[in-house]
N, C-alpha and C positions, 0 to 999 in steps of 0.2 A: 568208469575206467577211462583214464586219460590216453590220448593218442599221441604220446610224447616219449621221445627216447630219454631213458634215465641217464645216459652217459653224456651225450652232446646237447640234448635239449631240442632236437629237431621236432617240429610240430607241423600240423596241417597248414597249408597256405591257400589263399584265395587265388584262383586263376580264372581267366575269361576265355570262353569259346566264342568264336565269331562265326556266324552262319553266313550263307551266301549273300543274304540281304543285309549283312553287317549288323544284325541284332547281336547284342552281347549277352551271353548266358554265363553267369558267375557260378562256379562250383568250387569244391574244395579238393585239393590234391593231398592225399594222405601219405605219410612216410611209410616205408616198408619195415614194419616192426615185427620182431620175432621175440617170443617169450623164451628166455634162456636162464638156466640155473647157473649162478655165479658164486664163487667163493669170496666172501667179504668178511674180513677180520676173523677168519677161521670158521665162519658159519656159512651155510648154503642158503642163498636167497634166490628167488625167481624174480627177474626184472625184465622190462621190455627194452630191447636194444635194436636200433636200426641196423640194416644190413651193411651199411657203409662202415659203421663202427666195428661190426663183426669181422669184416674183411681186412680192416686196418689193424686188427689185433688189439683193440683198446680194452677188451675185457678178457678175463681168464675164466674159461668155463670150468665148472665143477665136474669131477669125474664120478 
């Protein structure tokens, strides 16, 4: 399963935590993905959408 938004393409990024002794710990920051039923071409599909796309109204939820 991919950790990628099907609308905008947002995906995990690498980020660095710095400890007090300035050691660098690299970890991944995941996007906040929600599984949503969407109406596409008259058919209902379940896609993964990030919450920023949901709030912006970029997808039309199926009822």
